[in-house]
VEXTOR-607254 format. One record per residue: x, y, z of N, C-alpha, C in turn; residue in three letters. Coordinates in steps of 0.05 Angstrom, whole numbers, plus 5000, padded with zeros to 4 digits. Atoms other than C-alpha are relative to their C-alpha. Example, Ala and Ser with C-alpha at 12.3 -4.5 7.8 and 13.67 -1.06 7.14 Angstrom:
! VEXTOR-607254
501849765000524649105156501850245000ALA 498449764999527349795143498550225014SER 
***
This chain:
! VEXTOR-607254
498950215011835726822800502549935013MET 497450064988841326432832502349954981ASN 497749965023848126632799501949825018LYS 498150114991852026222850501249774988GLN 498450185015857525832814500649715017ILE 499150234983860125402872498249925020LEU 501950104977856424962923500350145023VAL 499849864975854725272984502249895023SER 498350084980859124843025502849904987ASP 497850075016865224852976502449945018TRP 498050074978870324833039499549745006ARG 500350284991867724183056499849774978GLN 500050185021868023832987502449745006VAL 497950214998874523483005499349795023TRP 500950204982870623083062498449814982ARG 502250135012865822773012501749754987TYR 499050265006867422032995500749984966TYR 499649985031866722162920502850124990SER 497749895005872222672922502749875006THR 497950214992877222162957500149824978TRP 499950165023875021662906501350064969ALA 499049915027876222082847503350085004LEU 497149944994883122292881501849784995ALA 498850274997884921562892500149894965LEU 500250055028882921442813502250144989LEU 498349815014887322012795503249895005ALA 497750084993893221692832500549714992LEU 499950305002891820982808502249924975ALA 497750085016896520982747502750075005PRO 497449924986902521302792500249725018ASP 499650224983901120742842500349744990LEU 498850275017901220182790502449984991TYR 497450015006907320392764501950015021ALA 497950054982910520432833499949695010ALA 500050304994907819722847501749844983LEU 498750145023910919462783502950074999VAL 497049965001917619822794501249885024ALA 499350074972917919592868500449714994SER 500550305002916818862843497849885011GLY 502150104985910418752878497949864982LEU 501350115023907018652813501549994977LEU 498950085023909018372748498250154980SER 501549905015907018722690501250204981GLY 499149785012907919312639498850275015ASP 501049694990907420052656497450044984ASP 502549915013900720392639501250164978VAL 499349835026900920702571500150305011PRO 499849704991902521502582496950094991ALA 502349865009896121672543498149905018ALA 502650084983891621222587500550125030ALA 499649874968894721482652498950264998ALA 501449705000893222222627497250024997TRP 502550045006886522002606498449975028LEU 501250014974884921732673500350195020VAL 499049754982888422332715497450214988ARG 501849795012884222792668497049985007GLY 502950054994877322472676499750005029VAL 500049944971878922472755500050235009ALA 499849724994880723162757497750164997ILE 502749905013874723352717498049965023ALA 502450034978870023032768500350095025GLY 499349844974873423362828499350254995ILE 500749735005872624012795497050034998VAL 503150045002865323812777498350015024ALA 501249994978864223662847499650305015ARG 500349724989864924412866497650174988TYR 501649825015860124642814497250005011ILE 502950034991853024842839498649894973ASN 501850105023848324432797497149975003GLN 502349954995842324602827498350144981ALA 501249895023836624782780498950345005LYS 500949724992835925542775497050045004PRO 503049934985829525822809498650174976GLU 501449895020823926082759499849884973GLY 500150145028825025632700497149864993LEU 502850125007818525382668500349685007PRO 499350344993817524612686500349864971PRO 499350185026819824102631497549864990LYS 502550135016814423882582501349804983VAL 499050275016815323172554498550034972ASP 
***
């Protein structure tokens, strides 16, 4: 039975496009706030709860990218 928790190429995860997209998503509230503060955008700041929710989801996605999601060997086939 495969007990490997991390993906086999865990050192390469930072190269995946999905990791970069999630990192950009995590930074989005701060980037938006910086654009508003500099006057390049007009509008209100992102609510703190929404900003932390976006950051949390993005960080959870990056962490999930490292987890081995392969089906363990030796399981019985799925019956519908």
